[in-house]
Short mmCIF file of the C-alpha atoms (twelve columns), coordinates in Angstrom:
data_MODEL
# 
_entry.id   MODEL 
# 
loop_
_atom_site.group_PDB 
_atom_site.id 
_atom_site.type_symbol 
_atom_site.label_atom_id 
_atom_site.label_alt_id 
_atom_site.label_comp_id 
_atom_site.label_asym_id 
_atom_site.label_seq_id 
_atom_site.Cartn_x 
_atom_site.Cartn_y 
_atom_site.Cartn_z 
_atom_site.pdbx_PDB_model_num 
ATOM 1   C CA . MET A 1   -35.633 -1.777  -7.933  1 
ATOM 2   C CA . THR A 2   -36.580 -4.207  -10.692 1 
ATOM 3   C CA . ARG A 3   -35.914 -7.823  -9.860  1 
ATOM 4   C CA . ILE A 4   -33.392 -9.503  -12.159 1 
ATOM 5   C CA . PRO A 5   -34.168 -13.243 -12.176 1 
ATOM 6   C CA . HIS A 6   -31.373 -15.727 -11.768 1 
ATOM 7   C CA . GLU A 7   -30.456 -17.495 -14.949 1 
ATOM 8   C CA . THR A 8   -30.850 -21.229 -15.333 1 
ATOM 9   C CA . SER A 9   -27.470 -22.795 -14.733 1 
ATOM 10  C CA . GLY A 10  -26.075 -25.937 -16.266 1 
ATOM 11  C CA . GLU A 11  -23.668 -26.276 -13.362 1 
ATOM 12  C CA . PRO A 12  -24.022 -29.127 -10.850 1 
ATOM 13  C CA . ASN A 13  -25.015 -28.278 -7.293  1 
ATOM 14  C CA . PRO A 14  -21.620 -27.430 -5.702  1 
ATOM 15  C CA . LEU A 15  -22.916 -28.589 -2.315  1 
ATOM 16  C CA . ARG A 16  -23.238 -32.167 -3.554  1 
ATOM 17  C CA . VAL A 17  -19.804 -32.596 -5.133  1 
ATOM 18  C CA . LEU A 18  -17.347 -33.186 -2.291  1 
ATOM 19  C CA . SER A 19  -17.350 -36.180 0.023   1 
ATOM 20  C CA . LEU A 20  -16.954 -35.813 3.774   1 
ATOM 21  C CA . ASP A 21  -13.627 -37.662 3.591   1 
ATOM 22  C CA . ARG A 22  -12.335 -35.168 1.051   1 
ATOM 23  C CA . LEU A 23  -13.552 -32.218 3.082   1 
ATOM 24  C CA . ARG A 24  -11.772 -33.497 6.166   1 
ATOM 25  C CA . ARG A 25  -8.476  -33.137 4.298   1 
ATOM 26  C CA . ARG A 26  -8.899  -29.358 4.407   1 
ATOM 27  C CA . THR A 27  -6.706  -27.479 6.865   1 
ATOM 28  C CA . SER A 28  -8.839  -24.341 7.354   1 
ATOM 29  C CA . MET A 29  -10.565 -23.282 10.560  1 
ATOM 30  C CA . LYS A 30  -13.831 -25.088 9.882   1 
ATOM 31  C CA . TRP A 31  -12.135 -28.459 9.590   1 
ATOM 32  C CA . ARG A 32  -9.315  -28.158 12.115  1 
ATOM 33  C CA . THR A 33  -10.941 -26.570 15.167  1 
ATOM 34  C CA . TYR A 34  -12.788 -29.684 16.348  1 
ATOM 35  C CA . PRO A 35  -11.954 -33.424 16.423  1 
ATOM 36  C CA . GLU A 36  -12.816 -35.561 13.411  1 
ATOM 37  C CA . ASP A 37  -15.889 -37.062 15.065  1 
ATOM 38  C CA . VAL A 38  -17.557 -33.619 15.120  1 
ATOM 39  C CA . LEU A 39  -19.680 -32.422 12.200  1 
ATOM 40  C CA . PRO A 40  -18.686 -28.769 11.659  1 
ATOM 41  C CA . LEU A 41  -21.635 -26.565 10.708  1 
ATOM 42  C CA . TRP A 42  -20.397 -23.372 12.267  1 
ATOM 43  C CA . VAL A 43  -17.944 -20.853 10.751  1 
ATOM 44  C CA . ALA A 44  -18.794 -19.300 7.368   1 
ATOM 45  C CA . GLU A 45  -16.902 -21.622 5.049   1 
ATOM 46  C CA . MET A 46  -18.738 -23.600 2.380   1 
ATOM 47  C CA . ASP A 47  -18.323 -27.278 1.576   1 
ATOM 48  C CA . VAL A 48  -17.881 -26.656 -2.148  1 
ATOM 49  C CA . PRO A 49  -15.240 -26.916 -4.852  1 
ATOM 50  C CA . LEU A 50  -14.218 -23.543 -6.213  1 
ATOM 51  C CA . ALA A 51  -15.827 -22.229 -9.363  1 
ATOM 52  C CA . GLU A 52  -13.758 -23.330 -12.355 1 
ATOM 53  C CA . PRO A 53  -13.159 -19.750 -13.627 1 
ATOM 54  C CA . VAL A 54  -11.630 -18.886 -10.254 1 
ATOM 55  C CA . VAL A 55  -9.376  -21.947 -10.274 1 
ATOM 56  C CA . ARG A 56  -8.290  -21.185 -13.823 1 
ATOM 57  C CA . ALA A 57  -7.543  -17.520 -13.082 1 
ATOM 58  C CA . VAL A 58  -5.473  -18.304 -9.992  1 
ATOM 59  C CA . THR A 59  -3.650  -21.188 -11.682 1 
ATOM 60  C CA . ASP A 60  -2.770  -18.972 -14.644 1 
ATOM 61  C CA . ALA A 61  -1.482  -16.270 -12.292 1 
ATOM 62  C CA . LEU A 62  0.714   -18.751 -10.450 1 
ATOM 63  C CA . ALA A 63  2.024   -20.177 -13.721 1 
ATOM 64  C CA . LEU A 64  3.007   -16.639 -14.749 1 
ATOM 65  C CA . GLY A 65  4.500   -15.857 -11.363 1 
ATOM 66  C CA . ASP A 66  1.957   -13.035 -11.179 1 
ATOM 67  C CA . THR A 67  2.117   -12.827 -7.388  1 
ATOM 68  C CA . GLY A 68  3.223   -9.264  -6.821  1 
ATOM 69  C CA . TYR A 69  1.359   -6.218  -5.593  1 
ATOM 70  C CA . PRO A 70  -2.190  -5.302  -6.654  1 
ATOM 71  C CA . ALA A 71  -2.806  -2.635  -9.291  1 
ATOM 72  C CA . GLY A 72  -5.652  -1.312  -11.400 1 
ATOM 73  C CA . THR A 73  -9.432  -1.289  -11.099 1 
ATOM 74  C CA . ALA A 74  -10.395 -4.669  -12.579 1 
ATOM 75  C CA . TYR A 75  -12.058 -5.799  -9.344  1 
ATOM 76  C CA . ALA A 76  -14.199 -2.663  -9.085  1 
ATOM 77  C CA . GLU A 77  -15.125 -2.880  -12.769 1 
ATOM 78  C CA . ALA A 78  -16.204 -6.506  -12.355 1 
ATOM 79  C CA . LEU A 79  -18.295 -5.679  -9.294  1 
ATOM 80  C CA . ALA A 80  -19.914 -2.717  -11.046 1 
ATOM 81  C CA . ALA A 81  -20.883 -4.910  -14.006 1 
ATOM 82  C CA . PHE A 82  -22.209 -7.618  -11.661 1 
ATOM 83  C CA . ALA A 83  -24.236 -5.043  -9.690  1 
ATOM 84  C CA . GLU A 84  -25.788 -3.597  -12.819 1 
ATOM 85  C CA . LYS A 85  -26.850 -6.966  -14.163 1 
ATOM 86  C CA . ARG A 86  -27.757 -8.640  -10.873 1 
ATOM 87  C CA . TRP A 87  -29.325 -5.791  -8.910  1 
ATOM 88  C CA . ASN A 88  -30.170 -3.371  -11.733 1 
ATOM 89  C CA . TRP A 89  -27.903 -0.855  -9.995  1 
ATOM 90  C CA . ASP A 90  -25.727 1.321   -12.190 1 
ATOM 91  C CA . GLY A 91  -24.593 3.595   -9.355  1 
ATOM 92  C CA . LEU A 92  -21.413 1.750   -8.422  1 
ATOM 93  C CA . ALA A 93  -18.865 4.218   -9.763  1 
ATOM 94  C CA . VAL A 94  -15.389 2.718   -10.085 1 
ATOM 95  C CA . GLU A 95  -13.788 6.062   -9.252  1 
ATOM 96  C CA . ARG A 96  -15.541 5.995   -5.864  1 
ATOM 97  C CA . THR A 97  -14.004 2.690   -4.796  1 
ATOM 98  C CA . ALA A 98  -10.836 1.565   -3.063  1 
ATOM 99  C CA . ILE A 99  -9.401  -1.873  -2.406  1 
ATOM 100 C CA . VAL A 100 -9.138  -2.973  1.228   1 
ATOM 101 C CA . PRO A 101 -7.782  -6.187  2.770   1 
ATOM 102 C CA . ASP A 102 -11.189 -7.652  3.628   1 
ATOM 103 C CA . VAL A 103 -14.631 -6.455  4.629   1 
ATOM 104 C CA . MET A 104 -14.090 -6.217  8.383   1 
ATOM 105 C CA . LEU A 105 -10.750 -4.426  8.075   1 
ATOM 106 C CA . GLY A 106 -12.436 -2.170  5.528   1 
ATOM 107 C CA . VAL A 107 -15.209 -1.512  8.052   1 
ATOM 108 C CA . VAL A 108 -12.590 -0.483  10.591  1 
ATOM 109 C CA . GLU A 109 -10.970 1.937   8.162   1 
ATOM 110 C CA . MET A 110 -14.317 3.452   7.181   1 
ATOM 111 C CA . LEU A 111 -15.338 3.878   10.826  1 
ATOM 112 C CA . LYS A 112 -12.017 5.592   11.501  1 
ATOM 113 C CA . LEU A 113 -12.831 8.104   8.771   1 
ATOM 114 C CA . VAL A 114 -16.214 9.108   10.196  1 
ATOM 115 C CA . THR A 115 -15.839 8.650   13.993  1 
ATOM 116 C CA . GLY A 116 -13.272 9.318   16.673  1 
ATOM 117 C CA . SER A 117 -12.055 7.638   19.841  1 
ATOM 118 C CA . GLY A 118 -14.914 7.020   22.257  1 
ATOM 119 C CA . ASP A 119 -17.643 7.677   19.689  1 
ATOM 120 C CA . ALA A 120 -20.631 5.368   19.383  1 
ATOM 121 C CA . VAL A 121 -21.187 2.801   16.646  1 
ATOM 122 C CA . VAL A 122 -24.766 1.526   16.451  1 
ATOM 123 C CA . VAL A 123 -25.437 -2.137  15.622  1 
ATOM 124 C CA . ASN A 124 -28.586 -4.290  15.350  1 
ATOM 125 C CA . PRO A 125 -28.261 -7.361  17.565  1 
ATOM 126 C CA . PRO A 126 -28.318 -10.246 17.277  1 
ATOM 127 C CA . VAL A 127 -25.543 -9.539  14.790  1 
ATOM 128 C CA . TYR A 128 -22.198 -10.870 13.511  1 
ATOM 129 C CA . PRO A 129 -19.936 -11.085 16.611  1 
ATOM 130 C CA . PRO A 130 -16.827 -9.446  15.067  1 
ATOM 131 C CA . PHE A 131 -18.809 -6.200  14.920  1 
ATOM 132 C CA . TYR A 132 -18.453 -6.035  18.704  1 
ATOM 133 C CA . GLN A 133 -14.835 -7.166  18.716  1 
ATOM 134 C CA . PHE A 134 -13.554 -4.785  16.058  1 
ATOM 135 C CA . ILE A 135 -15.493 -1.794  17.408  1 
ATOM 136 C CA . ALA A 136 -14.090 -2.330  20.898  1 
ATOM 137 C CA . HIS A 137 -10.564 -2.875  19.586  1 
ATOM 138 C CA . MET A 138 -10.632 0.471   17.766  1 
ATOM 139 C CA . ASP A 139 -11.696 2.313   20.945  1 
ATOM 140 C CA . ARG A 140 -15.276 3.010   19.925  1 
ATOM 141 C CA . ARG A 141 -18.285 2.035   22.008  1 
ATOM 142 C CA . VAL A 142 -21.083 -0.241  20.833  1 
ATOM 143 C CA . ALA A 143 -24.634 1.102   20.980  1 
ATOM 144 C CA . GLU A 144 -27.319 -1.516  20.412  1 
ATOM 145 C CA . ALA A 145 -30.577 -1.050  18.524  1 
ATOM 146 C CA . PRO A 146 -32.016 -4.580  18.739  1 
ATOM 147 C CA . LEU A 147 -33.969 -6.067  15.872  1 
ATOM 148 C CA . GLY A 148 -37.733 -6.248  16.291  1 
ATOM 149 C CA . ALA A 149 -39.630 -9.407  17.181  1 
ATOM 150 C CA . ASP A 150 -40.035 -10.031 13.445  1 
ATOM 151 C CA . GLY A 151 -36.248 -10.042 12.994  1 
ATOM 152 C CA . ARG A 152 -36.275 -6.783  11.053  1 
ATOM 153 C CA . ILE A 153 -34.834 -3.335  11.794  1 
ATOM 154 C CA . ASP A 154 -36.939 -1.589  14.452  1 
ATOM 155 C CA . PRO A 155 -37.172 2.086   13.384  1 
ATOM 156 C CA . GLY A 156 -38.114 3.233   16.883  1 
ATOM 157 C CA . ALA A 157 -35.185 1.442   18.516  1 
ATOM 158 C CA . LEU A 158 -32.852 2.722   15.812  1 
ATOM 159 C CA . GLU A 159 -33.953 6.331   16.229  1 
ATOM 160 C CA . GLU A 160 -33.571 6.175   19.999  1 
ATOM 161 C CA . SER A 161 -30.109 4.685   19.624  1 
ATOM 162 C CA . PHE A 162 -29.133 7.403   17.134  1 
ATOM 163 C CA . ARG A 163 -30.476 10.082  19.481  1 
ATOM 164 C CA . GLN A 164 -28.475 8.782   22.419  1 
ATOM 165 C CA . ALA A 165 -25.361 8.201   20.291  1 
ATOM 166 C CA . VAL A 166 -25.092 11.882  19.357  1 
ATOM 167 C CA . SER A 167 -26.505 13.355  22.591  1 
ATOM 168 C CA . GLY A 168 -23.073 14.072  24.030  1 
ATOM 169 C CA . GLY A 169 -21.980 16.054  21.004  1 
ATOM 170 C CA . GLY A 170 -19.665 13.422  19.528  1 
ATOM 171 C CA . ARG A 171 -19.827 11.782  16.134  1 
ATOM 172 C CA . ALA A 172 -21.597 8.484   15.571  1 
ATOM 173 C CA . ALA A 173 -21.866 5.769   12.942  1 
ATOM 174 C CA . TYR A 174 -24.293 2.995   12.156  1 
ATOM 175 C CA . LEU A 175 -22.756 -0.319  11.131  1 
ATOM 176 C CA . LEU A 176 -25.480 -1.821  8.983   1 
ATOM 177 C CA . CYS A 177 -25.390 -5.556  8.241   1 
ATOM 178 C CA . SER A 178 -27.098 -6.029  4.875   1 
ATOM 179 C CA . PRO A 179 -28.206 -8.758  4.279   1 
ATOM 180 C CA . HIS A 180 -28.339 -9.444  7.998   1 
ATOM 181 C CA . ASN A 181 -26.126 -12.045 9.622   1 
ATOM 182 C CA . PRO A 182 -27.291 -14.287 11.345  1 
ATOM 183 C CA . THR A 183 -30.984 -14.022 10.429  1 
ATOM 184 C CA . GLY A 184 -30.669 -13.866 6.636   1 
ATOM 185 C CA . VAL A 185 -33.088 -10.935 6.486   1 
ATOM 186 C CA . VAL A 186 -32.883 -8.854  3.294   1 
ATOM 187 C CA . HIS A 187 -33.689 -5.219  4.044   1 
ATOM 188 C CA . THR A 188 -36.240 -3.633  1.737   1 
ATOM 189 C CA . GLU A 189 -35.871 -0.388  -0.186  1 
ATOM 190 C CA . GLU A 190 -38.406 1.208   2.154   1 
ATOM 191 C CA . GLU A 191 -36.505 0.103   5.254   1 
ATOM 192 C CA . LEU A 192 -33.185 1.323   3.916   1 
ATOM 193 C CA . SER A 193 -34.682 4.644   2.821   1 
ATOM 194 C CA . ALA A 194 -35.991 5.084   6.365   1 
ATOM 195 C CA . VAL A 195 -32.508 4.297   7.702   1 
ATOM 196 C CA . ALA A 196 -30.983 6.922   5.416   1 
ATOM 197 C CA . ALA A 197 -33.519 9.540   6.496   1 
ATOM 198 C CA . LEU A 198 -32.874 8.859   10.196  1 
ATOM 199 C CA . ALA A 199 -29.115 8.925   9.673   1 
ATOM 200 C CA . GLU A 200 -29.293 12.307  7.973   1 
ATOM 201 C CA . ARG A 201 -31.635 13.683  10.645  1 
ATOM 202 C CA . TYR A 202 -29.241 12.788  13.448  1 
ATOM 203 C CA . GLY A 203 -25.959 13.231  11.601  1 
ATOM 204 C CA . VAL A 204 -25.056 9.541   11.894  1 
ATOM 205 C CA . ARG A 205 -22.803 8.110   9.191   1 
ATOM 206 C CA . VAL A 206 -23.818 4.745   7.748   1 
ATOM 207 C CA . VAL A 207 -21.210 2.077   6.978   1 
ATOM 208 C CA . ALA A 208 -22.857 -0.931  5.303   1 
ATOM 209 C CA . ASP A 209 -21.345 -4.416  5.459   1 
ATOM 210 C CA . GLU A 210 -22.816 -5.948  2.288   1 
ATOM 211 C CA . ILE A 211 -20.595 -9.019  2.047   1 
ATOM 212 C CA . HIS A 212 -23.569 -11.392 1.691   1 
ATOM 213 C CA . ALA A 213 -25.185 -9.356  -1.104  1 
ATOM 214 C CA . PRO A 214 -24.760 -11.988 -3.877  1 
ATOM 215 C CA . LEU A 215 -26.315 -14.679 -1.653  1 
ATOM 216 C CA . VAL A 216 -29.995 -13.776 -1.857  1 
ATOM 217 C CA . VAL A 217 -31.726 -17.143 -2.126  1 
ATOM 218 C CA . GLY A 218 -35.375 -16.308 -1.445  1 
ATOM 219 C CA . GLY A 219 -37.995 -14.164 -3.096  1 
ATOM 220 C CA . ARG A 220 -36.575 -10.832 -1.948  1 
ATOM 221 C CA . ASP A 221 -34.451 -8.397  -3.928  1 
ATOM 222 C CA . PHE A 222 -31.097 -7.232  -2.611  1 
ATOM 223 C CA . VAL A 223 -31.065 -3.441  -2.429  1 
ATOM 224 C CA . PRO A 224 -27.608 -1.814  -2.178  1 
ATOM 225 C CA . TYR A 225 -27.668 0.776   0.584   1 
ATOM 226 C CA . LEU A 226 -26.024 3.389   -1.626  1 
ATOM 227 C CA . SER A 227 -28.842 3.033   -4.166  1 
ATOM 228 C CA . VAL A 228 -31.587 4.442   -1.915  1 
ATOM 229 C CA . PRO A 229 -32.558 8.118   -1.658  1 
ATOM 230 C CA . GLY A 230 -30.696 9.968   1.085   1 
ATOM 231 C CA . ALA A 231 -27.783 7.525   1.262   1 
ATOM 232 C CA . GLU A 232 -25.346 9.761   -0.614  1 
ATOM 233 C CA . ARG A 233 -23.057 10.140  2.423   1 
ATOM 234 C CA . GLY A 234 -22.966 6.394   3.049   1 
ATOM 235 C CA . LEU A 235 -20.050 3.991   2.743   1 
ATOM 236 C CA . SER A 236 -20.270 0.334   1.752   1 
ATOM 237 C CA . LEU A 237 -18.008 -2.708  1.868   1 
ATOM 238 C CA . MET A 238 -18.474 -5.518  -0.653  1 
ATOM 239 C CA . SER A 239 -16.559 -8.649  -1.577  1 
ATOM 240 C CA . ALA A 240 -16.883 -11.893 -3.520  1 
ATOM 241 C CA . SER A 241 -15.475 -13.822 -0.582  1 
ATOM 242 C CA . LYS A 242 -18.657 -15.195 1.002   1 
ATOM 243 C CA . ALA A 243 -20.545 -16.027 -2.185  1 
ATOM 244 C CA . TRP A 244 -17.653 -17.850 -3.866  1 
ATOM 245 C CA . ASN A 245 -15.915 -19.228 -0.727  1 
ATOM 246 C CA . LEU A 246 -12.795 -17.072 -1.082  1 
ATOM 247 C CA . ALA A 247 -12.218 -15.993 2.527   1 
ATOM 248 C CA . GLY A 248 -8.611  -17.181 2.396   1 
ATOM 249 C CA . LEU A 249 -7.919  -15.054 -0.675  1 
ATOM 250 C CA . LYS A 250 -8.120  -11.632 0.939   1 
ATOM 251 C CA . ALA A 251 -9.691  -8.792  -1.034  1 
ATOM 252 C CA . ALA A 252 -12.643 -6.420  -0.696  1 
ATOM 253 C CA . LEU A 253 -13.858 -3.080  -1.992  1 
ATOM 254 C CA . ALA A 254 -14.813 0.062   -0.115  1 
ATOM 255 C CA . ILE A 255 -17.453 2.065   -1.990  1 
ATOM 256 C CA . ALA A 256 -18.364 5.673   -1.296  1 
ATOM 257 C CA . GLY A 257 -21.635 7.396   -2.017  1 
ATOM 258 C CA . PRO A 258 -21.387 10.675  -3.969  1 
ATOM 259 C CA . GLY A 259 -21.359 12.633  -0.711  1 
ATOM 260 C CA . ALA A 260 -18.619 10.531  0.881   1 
ATOM 261 C CA . VAL A 261 -15.915 10.855  -1.766  1 
ATOM 262 C CA . ALA A 262 -13.836 13.189  0.370   1 
ATOM 263 C CA . ASP A 263 -14.011 10.737  3.272   1 
ATOM 264 C CA . LEU A 264 -12.795 7.832   1.157   1 
ATOM 265 C CA . ALA A 265 -9.984  10.017  -0.217  1 
ATOM 266 C CA . ARG A 266 -8.656  10.365  3.342   1 
ATOM 267 C CA . MET A 267 -8.112  6.628   3.710   1 
ATOM 268 C CA . PRO A 268 -4.372  6.030   4.214   1 
ATOM 269 C CA . GLU A 269 -2.583  4.774   1.114   1 
ATOM 270 C CA . GLU A 270 -1.079  1.841   2.992   1 
ATOM 271 C CA . VAL A 271 -4.526  0.275   3.503   1 
ATOM 272 C CA . GLY A 272 -4.581  -0.492  -0.219  1 
ATOM 273 C CA . HIS A 273 -1.386  -2.489  0.170   1 
ATOM 274 C CA . GLY A 274 -3.176  -5.075  2.322   1 
ATOM 275 C CA . PRO A 275 -5.283  -6.986  -0.206  1 
ATOM 276 C CA . SER A 276 -3.771  -9.999  -1.927  1 
ATOM 277 C CA . HIS A 277 -3.066  -9.525  -5.626  1 
ATOM 278 C CA . VAL A 278 -3.958  -13.179 -6.227  1 
ATOM 279 C CA . GLY A 279 -7.062  -12.629 -4.125  1 
ATOM 280 C CA . ILE A 280 -8.134  -9.741  -6.349  1 
ATOM 281 C CA . ILE A 281 -7.577  -11.920 -9.421  1 
ATOM 282 C CA . ALA A 282 -9.792  -14.631 -7.861  1 
ATOM 283 C CA . HIS A 283 -12.566 -12.233 -6.838  1 
ATOM 284 C CA . THR A 284 -12.561 -10.561 -10.244 1 
ATOM 285 C CA . ALA A 285 -12.854 -13.909 -12.020 1 
ATOM 286 C CA . ALA A 286 -15.717 -14.943 -9.732  1 
ATOM 287 C CA . LEU A 287 -17.733 -11.804 -10.447 1 
ATOM 288 C CA . ARG A 288 -17.049 -11.860 -14.189 1 
ATOM 289 C CA . ASP A 289 -17.215 -15.536 -15.019 1 
ATOM 290 C CA . GLY A 290 -18.546 -17.399 -11.972 1 
ATOM 291 C CA . VAL A 291 -22.217 -16.437 -12.115 1 
ATOM 292 C CA . ALA A 292 -23.433 -19.817 -13.422 1 
ATOM 293 C CA . TRP A 293 -21.672 -21.485 -10.501 1 
ATOM 294 C CA . LEU A 294 -23.276 -18.982 -8.109  1 
ATOM 295 C CA . ASP A 295 -26.736 -19.681 -9.471  1 
ATOM 296 C CA . ALA A 296 -26.227 -23.413 -8.987  1 
ATOM 297 C CA . LEU A 297 -25.123 -22.730 -5.430  1 
ATOM 298 C CA . LEU A 298 -28.194 -20.583 -4.728  1 
ATOM 299 C CA . THR A 299 -30.466 -23.345 -5.986  1 
ATOM 300 C CA . GLY A 300 -28.702 -25.805 -3.685  1 
ATOM 301 C CA . LEU A 301 -28.972 -23.450 -0.721  1 
ATOM 302 C CA . ASP A 302 -32.675 -22.978 -1.309  1 
ATOM 303 C CA . THR A 303 -33.102 -26.749 -1.265  1 
ATOM 304 C CA . ASN A 304 -31.135 -26.925 1.979   1 
ATOM 305 C CA . ARG A 305 -33.286 -24.247 3.632   1 
ATOM 306 C CA . ARG A 306 -36.414 -26.248 2.933   1 
ATOM 307 C CA . LEU A 307 -34.696 -29.466 3.998   1 
ATOM 308 C CA . LEU A 308 -33.653 -27.955 7.326   1 
ATOM 309 C CA . ALA A 309 -37.188 -26.735 8.005   1 
ATOM 310 C CA . ASP A 310 -38.567 -30.227 7.328   1 
ATOM 311 C CA . LEU A 311 -35.912 -31.933 9.455   1 
ATOM 312 C CA . LEU A 312 -36.499 -29.616 12.398  1 
ATOM 313 C CA . ALA A 313 -40.260 -30.143 12.170  1 
ATOM 314 C CA . GLU A 314 -39.698 -33.901 12.301  1 
ATOM 315 C CA . HIS A 315 -36.879 -34.225 14.835  1 
ATOM 316 C CA . LEU A 316 -36.762 -30.971 16.831  1 
ATOM 317 C CA . PRO A 317 -40.240 -29.431 16.576  1 
ATOM 318 C CA . ALA A 318 -39.630 -27.142 19.565  1 
ATOM 319 C CA . VAL A 319 -36.856 -25.320 17.663  1 
ATOM 320 C CA . ARG A 320 -38.125 -22.196 15.897  1 
ATOM 321 C CA . TYR A 321 -36.627 -21.469 12.498  1 
ATOM 322 C CA . ARG A 322 -37.637 -18.623 10.205  1 
ATOM 323 C CA . PRO A 323 -35.785 -19.241 6.903   1 
ATOM 324 C CA . GLY A 324 -33.982 -16.125 5.748   1 
ATOM 325 C CA . ASP A 325 -33.877 -14.841 2.205   1 
ATOM 326 C CA . ALA A 326 -30.080 -14.517 2.077   1 
ATOM 327 C CA . THR A 327 -26.787 -15.955 3.326   1 
ATOM 328 C CA . TYR A 328 -26.145 -19.633 3.941   1 
ATOM 329 C CA . LEU A 329 -26.728 -19.276 7.668   1 
ATOM 330 C CA . ALA A 330 -29.715 -20.440 9.722   1 
ATOM 331 C CA . TRP A 331 -30.642 -18.781 13.024  1 
ATOM 332 C CA . LEU A 332 -32.311 -21.310 15.318  1 
ATOM 333 C CA . ASP A 333 -34.291 -20.379 18.439  1 
ATOM 334 C CA . CYS A 334 -33.690 -23.242 20.862  1 
ATOM 335 C CA . ARG A 335 -35.073 -21.621 24.008  1 
ATOM 336 C CA . ALA A 336 -38.015 -24.015 24.259  1 
ATOM 337 C CA . LEU A 337 -35.593 -26.939 24.604  1 
ATOM 338 C CA . GLY A 338 -34.587 -25.817 28.103  1 
ATOM 339 C CA . LEU A 339 -30.863 -25.999 27.385  1 
ATOM 340 C CA . GLY A 340 -30.000 -22.643 28.949  1 
ATOM 341 C CA . GLY A 341 -28.260 -19.721 27.303  1 
ATOM 342 C CA . ASP A 342 -25.793 -21.762 25.255  1 
ATOM 343 C CA . PRO A 343 -27.441 -24.732 23.497  1 
ATOM 344 C CA . ALA A 344 -24.486 -24.918 21.101  1 
ATOM 345 C CA . ASP A 345 -22.427 -26.303 23.976  1 
ATOM 346 C CA . VAL A 346 -24.935 -29.116 24.487  1 
ATOM 347 C CA . PHE A 347 -25.107 -29.976 20.798  1 
ATOM 348 C CA . LEU A 348 -21.314 -30.066 20.621  1 
ATOM 349 C CA . HIS A 349 -20.589 -32.197 23.662  1 
ATOM 350 C CA . ARG A 350 -23.607 -34.508 23.527  1 
ATOM 351 C CA . GLY A 351 -24.328 -34.575 19.795  1 
ATOM 352 C CA . ARG A 352 -20.869 -33.916 18.298  1 
ATOM 353 C CA . VAL A 353 -22.235 -31.164 16.073  1 
ATOM 354 C CA . ALA A 354 -20.404 -27.812 16.040  1 
ATOM 355 C CA . LEU A 355 -22.651 -24.759 15.701  1 
ATOM 356 C CA . ASN A 356 -22.089 -21.109 16.540  1 
ATOM 357 C CA . SER A 357 -23.283 -20.125 19.997  1 
ATOM 358 C CA . GLY A 358 -25.813 -17.311 19.942  1 
ATOM 359 C CA . LEU A 359 -24.301 -15.566 22.968  1 
ATOM 360 C CA . PRO A 360 -21.578 -13.586 21.119  1 
ATOM 361 C CA . PHE A 361 -24.235 -12.154 18.760  1 
ATOM 362 C CA . GLY A 362 -25.332 -9.731  21.476  1 
ATOM 363 C CA . THR A 363 -28.802 -8.958  22.825  1 
ATOM 364 C CA . GLY A 364 -31.258 -11.593 21.657  1 
ATOM 365 C CA . GLY A 365 -28.601 -14.247 21.100  1 
ATOM 366 C CA . ALA A 366 -29.042 -16.284 24.283  1 
ATOM 367 C CA . GLY A 367 -30.735 -19.617 23.690  1 
ATOM 368 C CA . HIS A 368 -29.985 -19.499 19.957  1 
ATOM 369 C CA . VAL A 369 -27.496 -21.183 17.630  1 
ATOM 370 C CA . ARG A 370 -26.319 -20.391 14.115  1 
ATOM 371 C CA . LEU A 371 -26.110 -23.313 11.685  1 
ATOM 372 C CA . ASN A 372 -24.167 -23.231 8.412   1 
ATOM 373 C CA . LEU A 373 -26.367 -24.494 5.560   1 
ATOM 374 C CA . ALA A 374 -23.547 -24.615 3.013   1 
ATOM 375 C CA . ALA A 375 -23.094 -28.365 3.339   1 
ATOM 376 C CA . SER A 376 -24.480 -31.406 1.576   1 
ATOM 377 C CA . PRO A 377 -28.078 -32.433 2.330   1 
ATOM 378 C CA . GLU A 378 -26.673 -35.647 3.791   1 
ATOM 379 C CA . VAL A 379 -24.502 -33.769 6.286   1 
ATOM 380 C CA . ILE A 380 -27.369 -31.477 7.298   1 
ATOM 381 C CA . THR A 381 -29.629 -34.492 7.785   1 
ATOM 382 C CA . GLU A 382 -27.026 -36.275 9.904   1 
ATOM 383 C CA . ALA A 383 -26.424 -33.138 11.956  1 
ATOM 384 C CA . VAL A 384 -30.084 -32.552 12.828  1 
ATOM 385 C CA . ARG A 385 -30.556 -36.185 13.768  1 
ATOM 386 C CA . ALA A 386 -27.477 -35.981 16.017  1 
ATOM 387 C CA . MET A 387 -28.778 -32.775 17.595  1 
ATOM 388 C CA . ALA A 388 -32.071 -34.505 18.368  1 
ATOM 389 C CA . ALA A 389 -30.288 -37.549 19.764  1 
ATOM 390 C CA . ALA A 390 -28.312 -35.269 22.091  1 
ATOM 391 C CA . LEU A 391 -31.554 -34.420 23.914  1 
ATOM 392 C CA . ARG A 392 -32.595 -37.983 24.651  1 
# 
């Protein structure tokens, strides 16, 4: 796919706008889980003001009392236009979409359509911990196909996992994380085409969590799974929530490939009652009018990636960090520090820095932590220095 360069933005870096004192007035999970003396660089919330078009759209809706039930296809139309301009992908057909409450609940509904009780769902650990939790809660079993040593999808491991998943005669699905959380890897067109070919060979249905798609900050191109040859029977979940910090305004879109239309049509009507109407208004405004803000954010995140690499080299040289090309998350290999399987616990209790433990990310997570880069450079600098001081 042809790379569409980001436009130069006149917006200020959103990561440098809010003071720590102002952020501590927030009442969301990131800022209320730990005491005030802890720097929170864990859960996927960003330390940013909202994009002005989003604020304006929500404020106008509230002024109108427009807080009823969702209707129409404005969200899907906005995402389709964004995808065409941003990713040069014109294959997002509005008629093959449906609104869902959020990406993970949409994942659950899609997996219900293509698997049954006891069937296997393949994942690539280390991977977003709710994959494990939601799969288990819906009475499916997790089958792991660990990432390779380079942090990328291992075709051999994936094929073996697919083979075993269908060996008993049941159905199986592959829950693809694209871009990958926590590593920030952006899968290439070649890799995704290979995934599609394997899935078709073994009869495995692909459900792609593409929530981080707008957050490609490196030199890679984001490739929508449904855009690659052989992915016609795939299903995708997308949302503006991660890129514009809208997690509390619930809304996402399920997207079917041309060969999965009948599957999407079987989704129960009541699922579409779950998204917030105000959330859909916010997400639509972000995709339509918040691109300049997004580009400013991406520039700030790129600066923070380089800053983190420099800080680790100076203060924690034993920590291995391979900057990803997407997300605002950094996956840090702390095994050489000798802190055991859960270094996040040490950094929290000795350094007063909250990070995500690598253990819940599955195979390959022990000895690792996930750090949230969506903070000011000053906070990241203070956090790394505190992490280093915790080892003295």
